[in-house]
N, C-alpha and C positions, 0 to 999 in steps of 0.2 A: 251101159249105158252113155251118152256123150252128154260133155259138157261145152255148153259154143264160151269161147270168150275170144276178146275183143285184145288186136296188139298190150294194151298196158296189163292188160287184168294175166295175159299170157308172159310176158316178157318177166313181170314177176315173182314167176317162177326160180329168176338167174340172182333174184337179193340177194348180195354177199360171195355172189361171186364174178373172177374176174372174166367179161364178155371177149371170146376169141372169134375173129373174121371168118366165116361172112356175120358173126352175131345171130343175135335174134330175126328173119328172117321170111317170105313167107317160100315154101321149098320150091316151086315152081321155079322162085329163081337159081335152087342150087341144083347145076345141071352144069355139066360137061363140055367146054367148050366144040367135045367135036360126037355132039350127040346129034342123033336124027331130029332131021326136024321135020314137020310142023312140031313145037314149044307146044304144050300146056300154057295156057296164059295164070294171073296170079288170079285172076277173077272161077277160071274154071279147078284151079285146087282148092280152094279158101280154104287154109289149112299153116301154120307156120311151128317153125321148129327155131331150134336156138344152137350154139355150140359153147359150152362155158368151163372153168377150171374153179377148181380152190385156191384162192389166192396164196 
């Protein structure tokens, strides 16, 4: 089962946690600088990811 969520809905999963860089972003933007080109765009990936820790 897949639940489509917008950025605000997804970000709520991190309530009460301390976001760590890069925080909540499109996973298309989580790329190593040396990764081969071309990279997929935000529109092509359409998925968010996040990094946080308990305060």
